[in-house]
ZADREN-795746 format. One record per atom (N, C-alpha, C): y, z, x. Coordinates in pm, whole numbers, plus 50000, padded with zeros to 5 digits. Atoms other than C-alpha are relative to their C-alpha. Layout:
N
YZX;...
! end
This chain:
714
498805000050083;500005000050000;501265000050087;498854999449911;502405008950281;500234986650068;499885013049935;501654976450462;500554989549903;499515009750100;502244956650141;501505001549978;498564997750017;505644972850097;500774994850120;499315004549878;506544965450458;500074984950006;500085014449986;505434929250444;500694992449886;499415007150113;507094921450110;501314993350043;498805007349957;509794894650165;501215003649915;498854995750078;512804913450038;501184990450015;498895009349976;515164887450187;499464985849990;500535013450025;514594851950058;500944988750043;499035010449965;517514833050213;499424990450103;500495010349909;516464800250378;500924987849992;499195012249998;518064766950469;499494990049897;500375010550094;518074736950236;499274988850073;500775010949943;516044705350285;500784986949993;499425013450000;516974668850359;498894990149971;501065009150044;515034640550193;500404985550027;499865014549987;514564603150270;501004995650109;499165003849888;516514602950594;499325004050131;500464995149870;515844605950963;500505014350014;499704985750003;515764643351016;500995003450110;498994995849904;518914656051182;499945015050025;500164985549985;518124692951131;498595003949957;501324995150040;514984713251096;499975002349850;500144998750145;513764711750737;499005011149971;500854988550034;512354744450599;499895000749849;500214999450144;510834748150256;500735011949941;499264988950061;513114768850031;499215007449894;500774993550106;510344778149789;498524997250021;501455002049997;506614779149725;499644988649905;500375011750081;505164746249601;498524997150020;501405004449992;501624735249519;499884986749926;500125013250060;500774698649450;498744993250051;501165007949961;497984672849470;500464988650090;499655010549905;498264650549776;498974988849992;500915011450009;496764616449709;499654994550138;500275004949864;497074606950075;498875008050064;501044991449942;495024636750190;498704999149921;501215001550081;492634632149897;499224987750041;500685012249955;491854596650003;499405001750139;500554997349866;491424608050361;498745008549991;501194991650020;488994634650242;498824991749950;501085008450055;487004608550044;499414991050108;500505008449892;486774585550344;499165008050099;500774991549909;485584614150561;498655003649941;501274996750066;482934623850304;499054988050002;500845012049997;481684587850288;499464997650139;500455002049861;481524585850666;498915009950038;500994989949967;479434617450672;498624997049941;501295003550060;476684601350459;499174992050101;500885007149907;473774590650677;499324988249930;500675011850055;472074557050630;498645003849942;501294997950067;469064556150396;498994989950056;501035008649942;465894542550555;498834998549902;501215002750080;462894526150379;498944994150092;501115004649918;459444517550514;499794984949986;500325014449997;458734481450616;498574998550050;501425000449958;454884478050617;499664987550080;500295012349926;455074443050763;500085002250150;499864997649856;456084457351100;498675003950061;501304996049946;452694473651144;499094987950018;500885011649991;450814441251068;500444990550111;499495009049897;453094421051295;499655005250139;500244994349868;452714444751588;498515000150034;501455000249976;448934447651546;499534985850030;500365014149974;448694409451531;500424996050141;499575002949863;450704407051853;499065006250102;500954993649909;448344431752014;498694992150006;501235008150002;445334410951901;500174987750087;499745012249924;446924380152052;499965002950151;499984996749858;447524397352386;498615003750050;501354996349959;444024411552396;499114987750017;500785012449989;442534376952334;500384992750129;499545006949879;444704362252611;499465006950124;500524992549884;443654389752851;498514997550016;501455001949992;440004385052762;499674986050053;500225013649950;440244347252825;500204999550151;499774999649855;441654354353168;498835006850069;501104992449940;438854379253234;498744991450018;501295007249997;435974355653149;500094986750072;499835012549924;437434326453343;499335001550136;500774998849877;434934320953624;500584991650113;499495009449899;436984294953805;501185006150075;498774994949940;440304312553866;499705011850093;500174989149903;440544335254166;500535013149942;499624986750050;440994372554117;501515002250011;498564998149984;444564372754253;500784991849898;499345008350099;445514344554020;499895006249862;500174993150128;444064363453726;501005011549986;499054988950004;446194393353816;501404995049968;498675005650026;449314371553819;500134995649855;499955004750138;448444356153482;500155011749902;499904988350090;447974390253319;501405006150009;498664994149983;451264403053464;501074991649933;499015008750062;453084372853320;499995000849848;500074998650145;451994381352967;501135009149951;498944991650059;454804395152747;499385011149915;500404988650085;454634427452544;498905008450062;500934991249931;452504444252806;500735006750115;499364992349893;453434470453059;498915005950088;501184995949926;450384471353283;500335002250147;499844997349858;450334487153626;498974992150078;500965007249914;448494471653921;498615005849985;501324993650015;445714497153886;499364996249868;500555003550131;445334489253516;499514985649997;500445014049995;445154451553582;498674998950075;501265000249923;442454457053846;498875005949918;501024993750084;440614479753605;499504990249893;500375009750104;440674452753333;499094989150058;500755011149941;439374425753566;498645004450052;501254995349939;436604447253709;499075006949902;500874992850093;435244463953396;499044990449930;501015008050071;432224451853203;500544996049862;499545005250129;432604432652880;499915010649891;500154989850102;431224460852669;501125010550009;498944990149981;433714484952819;501354994449957;498725006150040;436594460552768;500134999349848;499965000750145;435684456052405;500315013749940;499724986350047;435704493552360;501475003550019;498584997349971;439154496152524;500894992649903;499185008250089;440544467752314;499985005549858;500104994450134;439244482951991;500785013249989;499274987350002;440654517152082;501504997849998;498575003049999;444084502152158;500474995549863;499645005050132;444104484051823;500025011449897;500074988850095;443044515151631;501185009750020;498904990749971;445624537051806;501324994449951;498745005950044;448484512651738;500084999849848;500015000450147;447434508751374;500295013949943;499814986350051;447274546451323;501455004750020;498634995749972;450674552051484;500994993349905;499045007450082;452474524651287;499765001749852;500234997350143;450934535650959;501015010449949;499024989750038;453364565250959;501404993949997;498605004450005;457074561650879;500695004950127;499444996749870;458884560451210;501454995450011;498645003749963;462544561851300;500024997350149;499895002949857;463834552051641;499755012550082;500194987649927;463944588051751;498545004250003;501424996250007;460394594151636;499144991350089;500795008849911;459094563851825;500165004350145;499794995449863;460654577352143;499165012550028;500824987949983;458904610552089;498544996250017;501415004349991;455554592852034;499724993750135;500215006549870;455974571852347;499935010350113;500024989749896;456664603052550;498735008449995;501244992150015;453464619152417;498854991049955;500955010050049;451304588052377;498565004150025;501384995849971;448224603852533;499395008149887;500504991850110;447964626852231;499484991649883;500405008750110;447354596652003;498804991250037;501155007749952;444364582652200;498795009150004;501254992450005;440754593852168;499805007450133;500174992349876;440244622052421;498684997250072;501285003149935;436744608952495;500184990550118;499755009349890;438254582752723;500435007650124;499574994249873;438794590053089;501504998450015;498565000849977;442284594453230;500444985850029;499625013849968;442314558953370;499934991249876;500115007750123;441094544553040;501135003649903;498904995550085;443634565452852;501314993550043;498785006149949;446394552353076;500044985149968;500065014450028;445234516353025;500334997349853;499735001850142;445254519652645;501485002449970;498584997050021;448704535552656;500884988450043;499185011149950;450084506652861;499854987549914;500215011750086;448584480752627;500855000649873;499314998950129;450324494452318;501435005350012;498724993149984;453454510752465;501164991749946;498875008250040;455854481752413;499914995349856;500195004650137;454414474052069;500335010749896;499644989250093;455354507851917;501474998749966;498645002550045;458484500651714;500275007749870;499684993450129;460344518151426;499654990849883;500335007950119;459144507151085;500855003849879;499054996450105;462044522250885;501274991750018;498795008149995;465004499650802;501035005649902;498924994850084;468394507750645;500004992849866;499845005350135;468584503550268;501495000049969;498545000850009;472174491450247;500505003149859;499554997750138;472404492249868;500025014949966;500074985750032;471244528049835;501015007950084;499034993149915;473414538850128;501414998749943;498685002050058;476514523649973;500185007849871;499934992450124;475684539949641;500285014850027;499784985949966;475504574449802;501405002450055;498654998649948;478764568749986;501025000049885;499105000450116;480454559649657;499945013049922;500144987150070;479024590849496;500695011350076;499344989849919;480284612149787;501514999449982;498565001450023;483774597949740;500395005649864;499674995750136;483664604749368;499925015249984;500214985650014;482514640749417;501075008350072;499014992349925;485394650549646;501115005049907;498924994750084;487944673649483;501364994850049;498645003849962;491614665949485;500535009750105;499464992049890;493434678349795;501275007049953;498864992150045;495754706349691;500775005250121;499154995749890;498674713849922;500895011449952;499154988650029;500434747249924;501065001250109;498884998549908;503854749750084;500665013449971;499424986850019;505054785450133;501465000050042;498614998449964;508634795650152;500115003350148;499804997749857;509814793850511;499194990650087;500765009549920;507304767250622;500904988850051;499245011249943;508804741250856;499354987049954;500515012850051;508404707350690;500184989050103;499705010249899;510074685450952;500845006250110;499214995349888;511454691851295;501184990850022;498785007749973;514844680351407;499674987550083;500195012549928;514814643551515;498694993049973;501305006250026;511344635951378;500134989449890;500055010450103;510474605451165;499115004449886;500764996150118;509204609850812;498794990849985;501225007750024;505594598650768;499754999149850;500345001250142;503984589050440;499645013649940;500354986750049;502574623950409;501245008849989;498744992550006;505964639450492;500824995849878;499225005350113;507604616950236;499455005449868;500654994750120;505084627649974;500355014749980;499714985750008;505664664450053;501465002549961;498594998250032;509454661250043;500304996849855;499805003650141;509284644249704;499465010749906;500634990050087;507064671549565;500765013350000;499324987049991;509324700449676;501005001849886;499074999450113;512064692549420;501195008950025;498804991749992;514954715549343;499685013550063;500184986849940;515494749249515;499625010049892;500424989450092;513734778049354;499425011250084;500404989249912;513364811649525;499045009949933;500974991150065;510634825749304;498855003150095;501124995649917;507724844449461;498724997849920;501195003450077;504384829949354;498785008050046;501244992749975;500804842049362;499534998450144;500475002549863;500044826049699;500725009150099;499254991449909;502824845049872;499545014649988;500484986450020;501664877749716;498615001950060;501354999249943;498084870349818;500075000650152;499844999649855;499254864050175;500415013950046;499564986449967;501024897550183;498835009749993;501154991150016;497934915050052;498964997750109;501015003349898;495664896950300;500395005650136;499554994449872;497784906750599;499865015150001;500144985550008;497844942650482;498535004150008;501434997149998;494084942050425;499444998350140;500495002449863;493504927850775;500305011950089;499654988549917;495384956150944;499205012449960;500764988350048;493694982250726;498534999050040;501415002049968;490254967250790;499755002450149;500184998349856;490664965651168;500105014850038;499824985849970;491925001551180;498815008249950;501124992550058;489155014250953;498724997950079;501195002649920;486414997151152;500065007350133;499844992849873;487795011751473;499715014949982;500194985750023;487885046951331;498565003249962;501364997350050;484455043851168;498964998950111;501055002649901;482475029751459;500265007250133;499734993849870;484255043751768;500245015049990;499764985750023;485265077451621;500655006650122;499374994049881;487735085751903;500365014549976;499684985850012;488145122751967;501495002449984;498554998350008;491885117851999;500534997849860;499595001750140;492005108651627;499075007749907;501004992650077;489555134951507;500605008349888;499364991650102;492085154251298;500954991749916;499065006950088;494295144451009;501384999050065;498705000049934;497325153651216;500104988550101;499995011049903;496345128651487;500024986549929;499985012750075;495675101351230;501404997549944;498625001550047;499115108151083;500914995350113;499235004449884;500585104451431;499774985250028;500315014149976;498785071351479;500674991249894;499375007750108;500065059351140;501504998550025;498585000749969;503615067751241;500274989750110;499795009049885;503265049051572;499704985549964;500275013550046;501965018751382;501074995149903;499055004250105;504385018151088;501404998050057;498645001049948;507575023651288;500284986750069;499715013149940;507284992551509;499894988549902;500115010650101;506164971551211;501294999249919;498725000050071;509264982451021;501114993950085;498995005349910;511374974351325;499904984750009;500215014549992;509854939451351;500414993349869;499665005750130;510224933050978;501514999649979;498544999750015;513874943650978;500644989150084;499455010549913;514574920751271;499744986249940;500375013350050;512724891451116;500784996449874;499345002950127;514364894650776;501534999250011;498544999049994;517914901450893;500634993450122;499415005349877;518354887851245;499294987650052;500755011849959;516094857451253;500894987749980;499115011550009;518794831551319;500344995150139;499745006549872;520214809951592;500945007850090;499084992449917;522674836151719;499365012350063;500604987549951;520384866151772;498514998750025;501435002249989;516984850551827;499415006750123;500534994349876;516634863352184;499995015249998;499994985650010;517274898752072;498625005749966;501364995250023;513594900251981;499465007350124;500504994149877;512914908552346;500715013150034;499334987249983;515364937352324;499335011249921;500644989850084;513224954952065;499085008850084;500834991049918;511604985952222;498615002049941;501294999050069;508224977952071;498925005950090;501084995049913;506114985652379;500075015150017;499924985449990;507355021552362;498905006749918;500964993550091;504915028652077;498575000050056;501294998949930;501695018652261;500045009750118;499884990449890;502975038752559;499885014349948;500094986650059;503425069252338;498585002749952;501394998350048;499995063452181;499065003050116;500854997549884;498425062652527;500145014450047;499774986549946;500015095152641;499515010749903;500344989650098;499385114052317;498594998949945;501395001450047;495935100052233;499114995750117;500765005049886;493885078052466;500164984950011;499825014249970;493565042952606;499504991249887;500555008550106;491375029052327;500934999549879;499074999650114;493835040252058;501264991850033;498855007949959;496725025252255;499694985149995;500415014050007;494794992552281;499944995349855;500045003550142;494164992751906;501414998049946;498615001050046;497854998851839;500644987250052;499465012349942;498804970552076;499484987849926;500605011450070;496394946751903;500554998549859;499495000550137;497614955951555;501444995149996;498605004549997;501264951351646;500074985250035;500045014349966;500424917851808;499614991649878;500405007150123;498674907451485;501184999349903;498844999850091;501744917851286;501044989750043;499015009749951;504074897451508;499534985849972;500535013550022;501774867351482;500034996249853;500055003250143;501384869551103;501394999149939;498645000950050;505074875851040;500604986550037;499445012749955;505894844651240;499314987949939;500705011450060;503494823351036;500914991549913;499105007650086;506314813450803;500744989050077;499265009849922;507954794351088;499224995550124;500835002249882;505024787451321;499484985750011;500675012949999;503954752551230;500604990150098;499405010149911;506484732051429;501075006050088;498944996549905;509894739451577;500155014950019;499904985549995;510004776751496;501345004550057;498704994849960;513044798151559;501134990349962;498985008950056;514954772351358;500564990350105;499395010149915;517444751151555;500045003850147;500014996249858;517064770951880;498804994250073;501185006449941;513674754451938;499245009450094;500774990549922;512204786252086;498805004249917;501214997550078;508614791651979;499745014849984;500324986150028;507974824551810;498555003250034;501414997649966;504304819951893;499845007150132;500104993249873;505044832752242;500375014849988;499544986250014;506484865252106;498855009849998;501124990750008;503204881452016;499225000250131;500755000649875;501634869652341;500715007950111;499264992549898;504394883152565;499975014949969;500114985850034;504324915752372;498655005650041;501344995149969;500564918952413;499835001750150;500144999249855;500714911752787;500805011650056;499154989349946;503614935252855;499515013849956;500494987150049;502204963052637;498725004050072;501254997149930;498764960352796;500285004450142;499644996249863;500324961753142;500585014150004;499354986850001;502424992153051;499005011349982;500944989050024;499545012752917;498985001350113;500894999149884;497345004053215;500705007750111;499254993149894;500065015253457;500195014849965;499684986450044;500785046353251;498775008449972;501234993450043;497155055753202;499805013650066;500164987349928;497145083253467;501355006050039;498654995549966;500845091153460;500105015249991;499754985650002;501635127053556;501415003450047;498604998149965;505295121953648;500854991849903;499145007250094;508165111753421;500524987050058;499525012349937;509275085753676;499064988249976;500975010850018;506105066153607;500254992149871;499645007650120;507465056353264;500904988250039;499125010749954;510205036453437;499204989850080;500835009149920;507665021953680;499154991249908;500815007850095;505425011253390;500864989749928;499115009450067;508414995353216;500364988550092;499635010549905;509364976253532;498864990050018;501145008949981;505854962453584;499734991949873;500255007150125;505434953753215;501054989249974;498975010350018;508764935453208;499744988250092;500365010949908;507634915453512;498894991449940;501095007650063;504434905853329;500514991849883;499435007250114;506424896253019;500824988050046;499195011049948;508844875153222;499104988950054;500945010149950;505924857753393;499394992049886;500555006850118;504414849953054;501034990549940;498945008650053;507754836452930;500254988150092;499805010949904;508074815953248;498964989049980;501065009950025;504744799153174;500354991449880;499555007750116;506064789152832;501164990850036;498785007549969;509364777952978;499704987250079;500275011949918;507944754253240;499194989649925;500785009650079;505774738052975;500754995449876;499215004150116;508574733452719;501354994850048;498775006149950;511274708952825;501195002849908;498904997650093;513304718052514;500755012850032;499334987749963;514124751952665;500864997850124;499115001449886;517124752652898;499875012050093;500004988849905;517594774653202;500775011849942;499244989350064;520154794353004;499145007549899;500934993650094;517514800852735;499105009950074;500924991549924;515144814652996;500735012150058;499224988949946;517904835853154;500235010749893;499814990450110;518614851752815;498715007949974;501284993350021;514924859352774;499765010550109;500224990749889;514754875653120;500875012549985;499084988750016;517824897353061;499575008949883;500434992350118;516614907652715;498715007550028;501294993549970;513114915352845;500205012350088;499764988649911;514334937853126;500695011349925;499284989750076;516764956152899;499085006649898;500924994450099;514134960252628;498955008950062;501024991849934;511574974052876;500575013550042;499374987349962;514005000053011;500255008649876;499794992750125;514945009752657;498695005749948;501314995350045;511245012352572;499545012150079;500424988649918;510575035752866;500775012649961;499194988450039;513465058552768;499585005249863;500424995950134;512415058552404;498625006450003;501354994549990;508775064852496;500035014150055;499914986649941;509695094552714;500555010049899;499454991050100;511825109352439;499025003049888;500974997950108;509185104052170;498845008850045;501114991849949;506475119152389;500405014750002;499554986049992;508505150752449;500145006149861;499804994750135;509305154252079;498675001249926;501245000250078;505965144351926;498915008950059;501024991349939;503845163552178;500185014449955;499744986550049;505515195552068;499675001049851;500204999750146;505415187051698;498524999649964;501425001550032;501735176851703;499105008550090;500814991149916;500605202051966;499114992750096;500805008249908;499405176052218;500475002850142;499694997349860;499225182852591;500034986850077;499885012149919;500485154652811;499645003350144;500314998049859;499655149553178;501175006550073;498834993449941;503195159653265;499955015049974;500134985950034;502625192553083;498885006550082;501094994749919;499325197153266;500455002450143;499504998049864;501085192453598;500885012450008;499204987850003;503525219653499;499115012449999;500924988650008;500655243153410;499225001850130;500774999249876;498955235153742;500805006250114;499194993949894;501865249453942;499615014850015;500484986449976;500735281854104;501085010749981;498954990250028;504125297954041;500175002449850;499984997150143;503385297853669;499875015149980;500014985450016;504035333553544;498615005849977;501324994750029;500505337853412;499114999750124;500795000849877;498925325853736;500505009850105;499464990049906;501285347753941;499525014049963;500504987050044;500255377453731;498535001650036;501424999649963;496595368753786;499855002350149;500064998549855;497235366154160;500325014350042;499584986449964;498925400354170;499015010649952;500804989450061;496635420153939;498494997750014;501445002949983;493275402553986;499854989350107;500005010149893;493425385054325;498644993350020;501335006049985;489665379954342;499754989449894;500145009850109;489645362754004;500884987950025;499085011149971;492645341954110;499384990550103;500625008549898;490875329454423;498774992849945;501175006250064;487705323154222;500444988349912;499535010650089;489685302753969;500484987950078;499545011249917;491345281854240;498824992150055;501165006849944;487985274454397;499264992149893;500655007250111;486435265254061;500824987549965;499155011550027;489435242654000;499784988850100;500265010149897;488815224854329;498644993349977;501355005450021;485115220854251;499974990349882;500105008450120;485595206553900;500884987650012;499145011849984;488445183354000;499254989050074;500785009849922;486225166454258;498854994349918;501125004650083;483265164854021;500474991149886;499495007950112;485375151553733;500384985950046;499665013349948;486665123053949;498774991350015;501225007849975;483115112454027;499314995549872;500645004250126;482045110353661;501034994449902;498955006050083;485325095653529;500445009049885;499434990650096;486305127053340;501465002450038;498584997149974;489865140253323;500085011050105;500024990349890;490145157053662;501165009749993;498844991150010;493625170853603;499795010649893;500274990450107;492645186953274;498945010050044;501064991049955;489485201253432;500545010350099;499454990749900;491415216553722;500895010549934;499114990550067;494075232153500;499205009649913;500844991350082;491435245353260;499285010350084;500684990649910;489605261153554;500965010950047;499034990049957;492805278553668;500145011349898;499714990250106;493115296253332;498745005249931;501194996850079;489485300153224;499675015050002;500314985749991;489215336553342;501265008549986;498744992750012;492735347253247;499835013049923;500264987950076;491235373453015;499625011950086;500374988949911;490125394153316;501215008450040;498804991949975;493745406053342;499965013049921;500054987950084;492895431553071;499375011650078;500674989649921;490515450853298;499414993650124;500495007449883;490255433653638;498995007750083;500904992349915;488425462153809;498564999749952;501365000750052;485375456753585;499284987350043;500625012549955;484695423353752;499875000350151;500424997449863;482975422454087;500934994050104;499145006349900;485385398654259;501275008150025;498814991749983;488165424254208;499645014350038;500474986449973;486065455054298;499635001350147;500344997549859;485885468654650;499225013050017;500704987149991;484625503954588;498895000649895;501054997950099;482245518354333;500324992649871;499815007850122;481735496854024;500205009449880;499794991750120;483135511853700;498864998549899;501125001650093;480055498753522;498925010650021;501024989849974;477995526353685;500055011349899;499854989150097;479375550753428;499844995449856;500155005450135;478735528053128;498564995849976;501335005350032;475565518652944;500114984849989;499975014749998;474575481452935;500784993949884;499295005850115;475955475452586;501515001450018;498574998049977;479345490452675;500514990350107;499605009249894;479465470052995;500084985749948;500005013550057;478595438752800;501244997649917;498795001450082;481455444952558;501234997750088;498875001849909;483855447852849;499994985950058;500125013449941;482545415753004;500364989449895;499715009650107;482665397252671;501494999949965;498604998850041;486195409652618;500904990350078;499125008749922;487525387152893;500144986249934;499875012550076;486875357552658;500985001949886;499124997850115;488475371652346;501415004150044;498684996049950;491285388352540;500704988350068;499415011749936;491785356352736;500634990649898;499455008550106;492295336752415;501315005849949;498794993550050;494835362352293;501134999150103;498995000949894;496635362752628;500574985950010;499575014049990;496745324752638;500924996249885;499165003250115;498205322652290;501365006750011;498714993349981;500865348152372;500854992550103;499285007649897;501745326852676;500254985649958;499795013550054;501855295652454;499254989250078;500835010149936;499095278152643;499474990449892;500505009650100;497935246252467;498565003149958;501354997650053;494805247152253;498934994150090;501015006549917;493025223252489;499685008550123;500264990849889;493385249152769;499275012449949;500684988350058;492325277552540;498514997049980;501405003650015;489085258452481;499195003450125;500704996349877;488175264252846;499695014950002;500214985650005;488615301652798;498895003449901;500924996850109;486605301652477;498594995050026;501295006949992;483775278352579;499335000450136;500575001549866;483185282552953;498745008250021;501294992949996;480375307652890;499074995349889;500825005050109;479125289452580;499445011349916;500704989550076;476565310452394;498955006850089;500944994249905;474885324052706;499945015349986;500164985549996;473675359352763;500735005750120;499624992249884;475255385352984;498705005650057;501414997449968;471835384853144;499815012450087;500164988449911;472445411853408;499855012849919;500054987650079;473145439153154;498894999549896;501095000850096;470615425952904;498675004050065;501264996749933;467815428653156;499895014850030;500034985449979;468805464353242;499685007049868;500244993850131;468895472852871;498584997649953;501365003250044;465565455352807;498975008350071;500944991349929;463885476353072;499915013749931;499984987050068;464965507452885;499494998949856;500385001750141;464425493552534;499624985449977;500425014050014;462355461252511;500334993949865;499735005350134;463135457852139;501494998749969;498565000550025;466895457852182;500404986049955;499565012850057;468735430151994;500694991750108;499475008649894;469375401652237;501384994449965;498735005950041;472305388852031;501205008850036;498914991149960;474345419452133;500564996150136;499615003449864;474515404752481;500424985350014;499695014349995;475345368852388;501504997549978;498595003850018;478805353452428;500174993149865;499815005450136;480335342552096;500054984649996;499955014650001;480715306352207;501324994849946;501135009450010;480955278852104;499604994350137;500415006949879;479115257652357;501094990150041;498975009749956;481235233652566;500044987649911;499825011450088;482665206152350;500484987550075;499515011449923;483905183352630;499405000250138;500525001049864;482875171152972;500705009950093;499234991849909;485655190353139;499615014849990;500414986050016;484665224252991;498595002050056;501374998949947;481015217653078;500025000650153;499904999649854;482015211153439;500475013850047;499544986649965;483895244253449;498865010049985;501164991150016;480795261953314;499084998950121;500895002049885;478685246553592;500615005850127;499364995749876;481175252953871;500185015150003;499794985550010;481905288553751;498725007450037;501274993349974;478255298453753;499494997150141;500495003749868;477405279254070;500765007450110;499204993149898;480285294754269;499615014750007;500384985850002;479335329954158;498615002050062;501364998749948;475645324354238;499954997750150;499985002749855;476345309754582;500665011550074;499324988849935;478775337854664;499095012350006;500904988450002;476125363554566;498804998450093;501165002649915;473475346954782;500345002850146;499824997749857;473015357055145;499704987650082;500365012349930;471585323255238;500994989149961;498985010150027;474415298155266;499684986850069;500395012949943;472445269655415;500174989049895;499825011450092;472875234955265;498874999449899;501155000750091;469365235655120;500055011149896;499954988850095;469875269854965;501074997849895;498925002350097;473185260354805;499604989349901;500455010550091;471725228354663;498965005349902;501024994150087;468775248054526;500645009049894;499324991150095;471115273554366;500694991849891;499305008350098;473215246554199;499014993449904;501025006250086;470115228654070;499395010049904;500554989650088;468785261453933;501005003449888;498974997550102;472095267453752;499964988849896;500055011450093;471905232453600;498775001049911;501244999050078;468285237553493;500115011249896;499864988750092;469125271053337;500894996349881;499125004150110;471995255753135;499304990049908;500775009250083;469685228153018;499025007749912;500974992250077;467055253152912;500685007749886;499274992650103;469735271852718;500734990749902;499385009950090;470915239452547;501525001149997;498554998049998;474485245952659;500784986849998;499305012949994;475295208652697;499754991349877;500385007950118;474085197952353;501194994749922;498865003550086;477555195652200;501124992750074;499015007849925;479395176352472;499374986850042;500495013449969;479105140052578;499764998250149;500335000549858;477845147352928;498564995250015;501345005649984;474875125853028;499275006950115;500814994149893;472025136653254;500434994650136;499565006049874;473195112253520;501315006250045;498724994049964;476705126653509;499835014450046;500264986249959;475365162053534;499445000250143;500565000649866;473355152353841;501084996850104;498925003549908;476385136054003;500945011950020;499114988549991;478565166153920;499365011250081;500694989749924;475945189954058;500014997350149;499965003649857;475745171154388;501405002350057;498624998249954;479545171754412;500325014850020;499744985649991;479735209154344;499265006150118;500804994549891;476945216654592;500604996550136;499425004049871;478545196554873;501325007150025;498734993049983;481935212554808;499785014750036;500314986049969;480445247754811;499465001550141;500504999749863;478635239755133;501154999950100;498835000649912;481965231155291;500805012949997;499194987950014;483595262755157;499375011850073;500674988049947;480985288355270;499274997450130;500725003049875;479875271955595;500225011350101;499884989049902;479215297055877;501014996550109;499025002049893;481815302056150;499465005750131;500454996049866;481375306956525;500545013850034;499574986949954;481485342656660;500674998650137;499285000849873;484095345056936;499745012650082;500154988049916;483475368557235;501335007450013;498784992249982;485955396157314;500884994450110;499095005149898;489015389757534;499605004650141;500284996749860;488635389057911;501085009350054;499014991149938;490475412458149;501314992850022;498775007449972;492915385158245;500824997949873;499285001650127;493735378857877;500735012849963;499374987450034;494425415757830;501215002650088;498874998349909;496665416558138;501164991249956;498945009250044;498535385858012;500705005049874;499394994850123;499115403357684;500815012850025;499234987949968;500655433157865;499285012849964;500764988050038;497855457157780;499625007450129;500304991849882;497385486058030;498515002950002;501464998849995;493775484058133;499565014550024;500454986449967;493645519158271;500045009149880;499914991350118;494635533857936;499134995049884;500595005550123;493015510457689;498654993450018;501235007749980;490025493657852;498805006749940;501164992950054;487615520857754;499984999149848;499935001150146;488845520157394;499624986049952;500315013950037;488595482357388;498504997650005;501465001849990;484985483757507;499295006549883;500604993550116;484195508357232;500184991449875;499745008750115;485835484856979;499084987950002;500905011549990;483755456257112;498625003349948;501344996150048;480605475557043;499975001249849;500004997550143;481685484456690;500424987949918;499395010450084;483775454956569;499724985950045;500335013649956;482615425456774;501234991350014;498935009849983;484955395756735;501375004549954;498694995450045;487755416756581;500755007750109;499374992849890;488585432056923;501434995450026;498685005249965;491505409156978;501065005349906;499044994650095;493205421056663;500285014650030;499814985949964;492605457156758;500865001550123;499234999349877;493995450957101;501454997149974;498615003350029;497085434756960;500695011749930;499414988650069;497635464156727;500345011250097;499744989449903;497315488657016;501174996350089;498905004449915;499595467757224;501335001649929;498774998450076;502145467356947;500425014649993;499674985850007;501895504856915;500635004850131;499494995649869;502455508957285;501424995350021;498675005549978;505395485957292;500995005249898;
! end
């Protein structure tokens, strides 16, 4: 309904027509006309008659004639055979001179050397085969097929050489026995002409009838005569066209949503956003077409900031939705221009509107490709610059192939394109900032802001839970690398990892990475400890909401443990009470809903398990990571996200190699020599004994101790 309202031709003003003269101006139909074209009707009848194939009938005389010719040749060959006077070489020459035979040298020798009884058998078989073949109705094409498979029509009892001889005897005598029945063919052609309907011509308002300077043909003359007086009424055809265009856009959009089901349009709010981004540029195009489509402002089409809307769709949804929006807008431009697309288009300026949708599609596609991974606001301008270059190149291709366009025309297009692209970038940036807040969408620019370590929430985590902070940074590094390898959103994964344990700010000392002395869990029973551990999820969600973190980041806090057990405390409780309810120890979930959250779950568990292990060899770390992956599979934690087994394997290898690099062993340095101590200004007579004692106790930390003592002395 909305599309129908947009496409309705509210403005009906068009130029008048000129009849029966050499065309001095472009002639555009001022109204909708439907008439019967006798010229096109006659052309249709002639085409229908030409499409009728010739009618063939069987001529039985051909079979008798060809068989009689074969008999004659066989008699002639036999006379040559039984001639006792002529030499063998002469006989061969005589047989080769016979017409209607295609005998090879081997076949001629075979004929001359075979016994009479055998020759009679061959001759009879050749006659029977030819008779059987020509008894059927044969067209030229069918005879060619038979000749190519002639061995199949000869008695298989004959040897290969005999079979070949028979084939050569009858090959040239196989001819089509179907001839054209001219009377019946002409009758069918006449019937085809009579059955053709009258050719109805529909001329819609705005259609170009004649271009400036063109000569009127008989068909043009007929059309001009049928148009008549001006009448700006809107007929059924125009209404049907409006409905069809609206239905096309609705159908394409519906099919996209039904079959692809993009996550970025999973909510009504996102669909409403997409509808806005589609309707606004269509309204802009319609307003321009209805009010500014004339010879003074035609180039202003390139000033329209239409590519801003696919750019906004890309940033706020995803690439596939932006591509859909680009395609739909291109369809709209193409269908709107149909009223003036047949010939000169753009009225007397002679600029083809057909290039408008193409240049838009090229420039928009370029912009969204460039902007696909944009995490800086400057990249909007860069995308606009590259897209304008692509649009200008497309326009240049049209220009060099259209002599009617002047250099000044092309210069106007270039200036308008550059200005329109810059305007589009500015508009896109403004719309993104406004709509992202209104619809609660996190852009890559916003993610980059959240990734800054001076963010108040991250600074608080660093001050109050430094172990958790370092753990989060490491998990962020692990998932960013893994996400890149499986084509997930690495920036989103890293930022989500930074904030996934933000709930530990409530009671940081209850988590081992922040505990240096006795664990506070020693004074709690397993259920109480589990509640404290589980609280870091619920408290994290509350903390994140108070800090106005986006929902997509809160999902990492909520889902990074999925529905797993706090297995450490459950196992302690199960030893004391085997019948204890296991659900008391399970995280509330839900399971990870995206690739990025699933990666954080893997990296979080893998980092903790590797840190707890004493064996940090490459093989041990890889085994630990694989065990974590297997455990998550057994717990069905990846059932609700679109992470494939191959991607999990790739991510696991990435996490394992990164952890190996992080926890690799370091070389133990020996203590400082006497000369080093002297160079540092340390008094050996006072401190050497103490240093030796430190070496025994602290090993490689002697140098630090020595420096401290030296500082104290100085």
